[in-house]
N, C-alpha and C positions, 0 to 999 in steps of 0.2 A: 519756488522759494529758494533763496540763496543758501548755501551751506553755512552752518554755524560753526565757529571755532576754527582753530589752526591745528593741522595734523602733520606730523613728520614720521617717517618710518625708515627702517633699514633691514637688510636681509642677512641672516646668519649664513655661515659657509655651507650648510646643508639645505638651503632653500627656504627655511622657515623665516618668517618676518616678525618684527616687533614694531608696534605702532604706538606713538604717544600723541594724545589729543588734549588741547586746552581751550578754554573759552566757551565750553558748552555746558558743563555741569559745575555746580557749587561755586558760582561766581562771586558770592559774598565772602568767601574765604580769601585770604591774602594771596594764596596761590593754590591752584588745583589742576590736576591732570588725570586722565584715564590712560592706563597702559594696557595694551592688548596684545596677546600672543595666542594664536588659535582662538578657542572660545573662552579662554581665561582672561578676565578683565579685572583690573584693580583701580579703585578710585582713591587718590591720595590728595590730602589737603593740608595746608599749614596756616596757622594763625599766630601772630606774635604781637604782644602788647606794645603800645607806642612808648611807654615808659617802663623803667625797671623799678622794683621795690626799693625802698630806702636802704642804703648800705647793703646792697646785695653784692656778694663777692663771687657768685657762680652763675652759670646759665641754668635756670629752672626749665629744662627741656623735658617734655613728656612725649613719649612715642607710644602710640597704641596701634595694634594690628588686630583686626577682627574679621572673621569669616561668616558671611551670611548664609544660612542654610538654603535659602531660596536660590542661591547661586548654583547649587547642584540639584535643584528640584526636590529638596527634602524639607520635612517639618521637624523642628527640634523635638527631642524626647523630653521626658520628665512631666511634672504636673503643670507647669506654667506654659509649656509649649512655645517658649520664646528664648532668644539668645540671652544668656545670663552672664556670669563671670567668665573671663577668658580662660580657655583651656591651656594646658601646659604647652601645647604646640603653638598656640597663638602668642603666648608669652615669649617663647624662644625666638620666634620670628621677629617680634617687637624688639627684643634685645639685639638681634643681628642688625636691625636698622639703626637703632640708637647708637651702637658702638661705632658704626661707620660715620654717622652724621656729627656726633658731639664734638670731636676734635676739630671739625672744619668751621665751626662758628668762631668769629673773632674772640680773643681772650677777654676783651673788655665789653663784650655784649652780654647783658644780664637780664634782658626782658623775658618775661614769661612766654614760652613758645610751646605750641602743641602741634605735633604732626600726627595725623590719623590716616591709616591705610586700611581700606576695606576691600575684601574679595566680593565682587558683585556678580561675577559669572565664573563658572568653573568648567574647565576641560580636563578630564581625567588623565590626559596625556601631557598636560602642561602644569608643572608644579608652581604654585604661586610664590613660594619662598625665594625662588630664583629671580623674581621680578620685583619684589617688594622694595628692595633698596633703590632700584632704578626709579620706581614710582615716587618714593619719598624725596629723593634728591631732585627729581624733575619738578615737583610742585614748589620746592624752594627756589629753583632756578628761574621759574617764571614769575616769581614774586619780587618785591622790593626789599626783602629781608637780607641783610649782609650775610654773606656765606662764601667761604673760600673753596667752593666746589667748582663745577659739579663733581659728584662721585657716582659710582654704580656698583652693583653686586651681581655676580654671576655664579652659577653652580657649575663646577667642572668635575667630570668623572672620567675614569679610564675604564672602558668596557671592551673586554677581550683584546686588550692591547691598543685600542684606538681612543683618542681623546674626544670627548663629547661635551659641548657647551649646553647647559640647561637640558639635561637628559630627562627622558620619560621615566615613570616608575618602573616600567618593565625593564628598561635599560639599566636602572640602578640595581636591580636584583643581581645582575652579573658584573657589577663594578667592584674593583678592588681599591679604588680611590673615590671618595665623595667629599668634595670641598666646596664651601661657600667662600668666595674671595671678594673683598670690597677694596676699591682703589679710586684715586683720582687719575687724571691724565698722567701724572708723574710719579705718584707714590702709592704703595700698598698701605691700606689703613686697617684692615681686619681680615683674619683668616680663621675659619672654624670648620671642622669636619672629622671624618673617620676614615680609617684605612685598614687594609688587611696586611699588616706587617710589611710596609714598604720602606724603602731607603730614604735617607735625607735628600739625595739627589733627585729621586723621583718626585718627592713632594715639592721641591723647588721648581722642577719643570712644570708641574701642574699650576703653580702660582703664576709663572711667567705666561703660560698659555691663557689663563684667565685674564691676566692684565691686558694682553693684546686685544681681547674682545671688549674689555671694559673701556678702553680708550675710544673705541667706536661709539659706545653708548654715551660716553661723556660728550663727544662731538655732536651726537644727535640732540642732546639737551641744549648745547650751546646754539645750535641752528634753530631750535624751537624758541629759545629765549630771545634770540635776535629779532623775532617777529612779534614779540609781546612788548608793548610800549612801556608798561609799568615796570618791567624788569630792567630797563635800560639805565634807570637812575635809582641806586640803592638809598634807602632812608638814612638820614643822619641821626646820630644818637650821642648821648653823653651820659654814660651809666656809672662813672666812677668819680670819686673825689680824690684830690691829690694834695699833698703837702710835701714838696720836694725838700724843704728844710728839715722836716722831721725825719724823712727817709735818710737823708744824708747824715744826720746826727746819729740815728739809730745804727746805721751801717758802720760808722766810725767807731762806735762804742761796743758793738756786739759781734761784728763779723769775725774778728780774730778769736774771740772767746768761743764762738760757735765752731770755728775751724778746729780749735784745740780739743773741744769735747768730742767732735766727730772723729778725731784722730786718737782718742783714748782707748779705742777697742773695747767698748762696753757692750757685752752681750745681753744684759738685762734691759729689756725694753722700758720698764717702769723707772729704773734708775737713770737711764739715758734721758728720758723725758723730763725727769725731775731736774737734772742738771741744766737742760736747755731752758726750762721754765725759770730757774733761778737767775739765769743771765738776763732774761726779759725783765724780771722783777727788779733787778738791780738798776737797769736802765730807767724803768718807769719811776723809780724812787728819785731820780735826778731831775724829773720834769716838774713843771708848775702844776698846781691843782687843775687849772684850765686845760693844760695839755694832757693830763692824765685822764680827763673825761672822754677824750676821743678814743675809746677802747677799740672801736672797729678798725681805724687806721693803724693803731699800734699793733693789733693782732695781725693784720694783713702784711704790714711792713716787716714784722719780725719773721713771719713765715717765709717771706721772700728772701730775706737775708740768710736765714737758717738753711733754706733749700740751696742757695748758691754756695754756701760754705761746705755743706755736706757733699754736694756734687763735685766741688773742686778738690776735696780730699781724695775722693775716689779717682779722679782723673790725674791728679798730680802725684799722689802717694801710692797709687795702685793698691790701696788698702780700704777696707770697708768699715762700716759703722761698728760692727762687732769684732773687728780685727782679722777677719778671714781674708784669704787671697780671693781673687776675682772668681776662680773656678772651684773654690772649696765648698764642700757640703757640710752643713751643720751636723753635730752629733746625732746619731739615730739609735733608738732602742725600740724593740717591739716584743709583743707577747701574744700568744694564742690561747684559746680555751679559757679565757678569763671569766666568762659568764657561764656557769654550769647549766643553767636552764635554757640557754639558747642552742639552736641547732649548730651554730658556728659563731665564733666571736674572736676579735683581735683588738689590740691596742697598737697604734703606730704613732710614735713621737719623733719629731725631727725638730731640734732646737726648741722653740717655744710654741710649736704647733702640734696639736694632739687630736687624734680621732679614735673614738671608741666605736667600733663597727660590728654589727650583728648580721647574721644570715638566717633567714627563716625559709624552710622548705614546705611547700603546700601542694595541694592537688589542683586539678584543672578547674575546680570550682573557685579557686582563689585567683585565677587569671584576671588581669585588668581589662574591663570592657571598654572598647574605643568606639564611640558613635559620634564622629565629627563630620564636618562638611567634606573634607578631602580624604578622610581615612575611616575605615570601619574594620572591626574584627576584635581580636584579643591580643594581649601581650603577656608572656609568661616570665619575663624578666623585668623587675622594677628595682630602681635604686633611688633612695631618698636621702637628701642631705639636709641636716638641721644645724643652724648656726645661732645658738642662744647667746644672749647678751653677756652672760658671765664669762664667756670664752675670751673676751677682750677686757674684762674687768669693768664692764659698764652696767648700769641699771637702766633699762629702757623697757617700755611696755611691749608685750608680745602681740603683734597685730596679725598673726597668721603667717603662712608661708610667703616669703618674699620672692620677687622676681629673681634676685641673686641666688637664692637657695634652689630655685627651679633650674636656673642655668648651670650652676656648679654640679648639681646632681646629674643633669643630662650629659655633661662633659665626662664625668666619671663612668656613667652608664655606657657611653660610646667607647670608652677606653677598654672596658672589661668584656663587653658583649661578644666581640669576635672570638674570644678565647673560651666561651662556654661550650660544653658538649651539646650536640644536637640529637634529635630523634630519640630512639630507644635508650641511648646512653644517658639521657637526662629527662626522665618522666616528670620532674618536679616543676612547679611554679616557684621561682626564686625571688625573694625580696631581700635586698641589701639596704641597711639603714646606717648612715654615718652620723654620729653625734660628735660635733666639734666641741671639745672640752677646753682647748686652748687655741689661740690663733695669733700668729705673728708671721704671716706669709704663707700663701699657697695651701690653704686648707683643702682645696679641691684635689690637689695632687696627693695630699696625705690620705684623702678618701680613697683614691685609686689604690694606693699601697695597702691601706688597711683592708679594703675590699678584697684584694687578692689573697691576703693572709686569712681572712675570715672564710672565704670560699674554700680554700685548701683545708682549713680546720674543720669545716663542715663535711668534708669528704666529697665535694663536687670536683669531678675530674676535669679541671680546666686544662686546656692544651699546653699553655705555658704561662708562667707568672708575669704580671704587668706592673711596672713602676711608672712614676710620673715626676716631672720636675718643672718648676717655674723659672724662666729666664728673664733677666732684666737688661736694660740698656741705659747708660748715661753718656750723653754726647755733648761736646763742647763746640763753641763757635769757631775754634781754631783747627778743627778737623780731628781733635782727640776724641776717642770714645772708649768705653769699657763695657764689655759684655759680662753680666753677672749671673752666676749659677745659684739656684736655690735662694731666691730673693726674700728679704725681710719685708714686713708690711711697710716700713718707712721707705725702703728702696722702691717699692711699688708706687707709693704716693709721689716720691720725689723724682722718679725715673721717667724714661721716655718710651718704655715698652714693657708689656707684660705678655710673655710668650710661654704658654704651657704646652708641654709635649709628653705624651705617654707612649709606652711601647714595651715590647719584649726584647729578648736577646736578638731576635731575627729582624725586627723592624718596628716602625711607628704604627700605632693603632688609633690615635686621636690627637688633635691639637686645637689650641685656641690662642689666637694672637690679637692683641690690641696695640696699635701704634698711636702715640700721643704727639708726635712731631712729624714735620715734613722731611723728606729726603733720606729715608732709610734705604740704603743701597742693597743690592742683591749680595754683595760681598759680605756686608755685616750680617745679613740674614743667614747666609751659608755658614758663617763663623758661629752664629748663635745655635744653629741646628747641630753642628758637629760638637760644640761644647755641651749642648744638652744631651747628646748621645752618651758622652763620657759620664756625665752626671747621673743620668738615670740608670746606667749600668752599675755605677758605684752603689746607688741606692738599692738596686735589685740584689746585689751581692750581700748587702747588709741584711736585707729581708730574708734571704735564704739561710742565714745563720739561725733564724728562728724556726722556720719550716721550709724545706726545699721541695717537697712533693706533696700533692694532696693526700690526706689520710686515705688508707685503703678502703675504709668502710665509713658509713654514716655513724653519728652518735647513737648510743643505745636507745635514747628517747626520741629519735627522729622517726616519724611515721614512714613505714616502708610502702613502696608502690610496686605492684606486680602488673606488668603490661602484657596483654595478649591481643592478638587480632582474631576477628571472627568474620565469616562471610557477611557481606553487606546486607543480604536479604534476611539475616538472622538478628539484626539489630532490634527489630520490632518484637521478636519473640523474647529477647532478654528483657526488654523494657516492660512488655505486657500492656494490656489495655489500661490506659490512664496511669501508666507507671506502676501498676499493681505488683508485678513480679519483681522488678528491681528494688522496689521499696521493701518488699517482704524479705528479700535476700539481705538487704542492709540492716533491717531491724533484727533479724534473727542472728546475724553474724557480727553485728557491731562494726561493720566496715563502711567505707565511703567508696561508691562506685560511680564512675563517669564513662560515658560512651560518646565517641566522636566519629563521624563519618569522614574517612580520609581516602579519596579515590574510590576504589571498588571494595574497600574493606571497612570494617568497624574496628576502631582502636578502643580497647577496654582497659581502664586503669582501676585497680583495686588498691585502696589505701587502708592500712591498719597498723597498729603497734603490736597486735597479737598475731603471731605466725600461724597458729591453728585456725583462728577466725578467717585469716586471709585464704588459707588452703581450703576451708569449707566453702567460702564464697566462690573461689576459683572452680572447685568441683561442681558446684551448682550451675555455674555459667557454662562450663564444658559439657555438662549433661544436656543443657538446653540446646546448645549449638551443635552437639554431636549429630552426625548424619547416620541413621540406621543402615546397616549393610545386610544384604541377603545372605542367609546361611548362619547369621549370628544368633546366639541364644540370649534372651533377655528375661530378667525377672520383672514382670509387670504387674500392674494393679488393675483389677476389673473395674472399669468406670461406669459401665451401664450394660444392661441385658435386654435383648430383644428376642422376638420369636425365632429369628434366623441365626442368632449367635450372640457374641459379646464383644464389646469394644474394650480393648486392653491398652492402657498407657504404658508403652515400653520405655519411653524417655520423657522427661518433662515437656509437656505440650505436644507430644507425638503419640497419637492413638492409632492402633491397627485393628482390623476386623478379624476376630477369631470365629470363623463360620461354624455353625452347629455340626457340620460334617467333619470338622477338624479338631473337635474337642476330645473324642474318644475313638478307639477302633470299633467299639460296639456302637450300635445306633443309639442316638440320644433323642428321646421324644421331647423333653422339656429342658431347656438350658438351665433353669433354676434347680433342676434335680442334681446338677453337677457343680455349678458355680454360684457364687453369691457376690453381690456388689461389695467392693472394698477388699475382696480376697486377693492375695498375692499368689501368682502362679508363674511358672516358667513356660515360655513360648519361644518358638523359632520363627524368624522372619523368612518366609519361603518365596515371597515375590513382591515386587513393587510395580504397580500398574504404570506403564510408560506414559499413558495419556493423562491420568488424574493424579499420579504420584501417591495413590493410596497404598497402605501396607496390608499385605495378606499374611496372617499368622497361622501357625499350627501348634497344637498342644500334643496331638496324638503321636507325632513323629518322635517325640521325646519319651513316649511310653513303650513298654515292651509289647510287641505284636502277639496276639493270642495264637496258641499252637494250632488251632483249627484252621485258621486262615493261612498259617505257614504251610500246612499240609496241602491245602487246596492250591 
């Protein structure tokens, strides 16, 4: 039987290979490929409608990434035992793909398009997020769908000083740079990742190294597409209506007015919007009733003229919509301890963007359980970002957590996580929640700043405070460009770049960059990074005016955690049969106790608001785990009596034999003549059997020896 499909492959510098196959699976899709590296395999498909919806002015692109549990030989948990809604991890990977692909479709292509990427086989040494962008681009490359690609994504990390492309999870544990970079042959399209306080130059070097590898993957796609007949002729389309006369008249009537409003330096977003709307209304009033009915084209053309005017004001006047200089940061004010009931809280306001952030400290029982295809375990740091409609003055239904909210929360989490204390210095599970109360530009960076302040207010001993800034870019056809610090919402929509950078005084901790145009040079990127550094350090200094160091102690109402270690073989003794002992300690002391096996030790966390209760629970556990020592005297309780002696509990769960000959100096005929069950007596541990570990006790050595025996 002849081989089905077409396959192309190339080898990474370390000998590992990546293979792309098409024409074998999912052939009714308009484009489909399987990307394979090691045992990890991704199936990517694309389907795009032949026609666009009526008066559609954007590309309705849907990107889905899903991981099949069978890929890793697992069965899903839960009641249904099947894959359900996408996890946060799947949403984040889908966003990485979407942000790389979306700018590469033609501006006038508006057909409903769906890209689906599925993890169908998993190798624990090959992370699928590093291959997902390649798979998505490749399935479009082998289709007839118009696309200004191909593009690809790679993960680049620096491990012990060496650059590694698509590292394994083990390598990532020792990495100080972890970036996902997306690019075409010529241009960087998207960057996202986390770093351990690295310099701008080091981050730029990582992007360049990633781009060199991406070029090879783009060529691989071109070689594959060259052998696929359907991809050689891209489909024709006509998705837009045009009225050049209307556009010409609108521009003549509105451009100068829009230019004037853009140059008025209006900081109030609502007032600025009102003035632009009035210009449009005045023009519409000059039209015939028939012309006024074409509201779609009027709206589109006015947006186009307004965008051109605003961009030209920035390029020509070097002044922005709200009157700021290109590198000027909006006014900042902040406050901590605003919410008396929270463990930590802050308000951070920059211009018309505001975040109210809380910190809650919990026990190990509050850790997030992770049971996915590629990842299992627990997470003790969570950051959630909420973006209600009122923050932009809108009324819209709440449909649950959006992909955008998941993405912005993850960026802020990556920014703050490297600065959190580890090990015994931080026994808590930490949840940070950012509620965006106002939004006009970079609420995710406001979340980073507010999160830092709230953590310090809560008494969490972070290594260094973190701030964040969003950078923008407006470029002209004549080579002019303007790099903007702390962008407004309008500057984000009308601009060519959204570049978010977070970091401490020492260096960068996280970044997220989306490019909307071709031809971003490394020179502009370097300028944006250096300007971002100045901006975020300015923001950091403003934050420090509110609180400069973490509070020395937690709030009085914060549950306290005492952490101790016990021998590994004592974990069972503390828990007891069926959890009887640990439950009894918790019930009698009112504490919460968790035990985790770490290496050769058991780590015990005792949580309580009551210091005496915590001390009581601690003493109980210490008594259970204490190891009896020969020669020590114990006050024990007689547990049971036999013909040959009594068993005495000298420590919780530890009984020793008090032989009948060791009860008194005088001969004892019946043990019950001297001792009773439940009676408390003092005994001395005189020996531990080396073979059985049994304890031998004596009572008589603590009693005065009779004179008769002394004489003998």
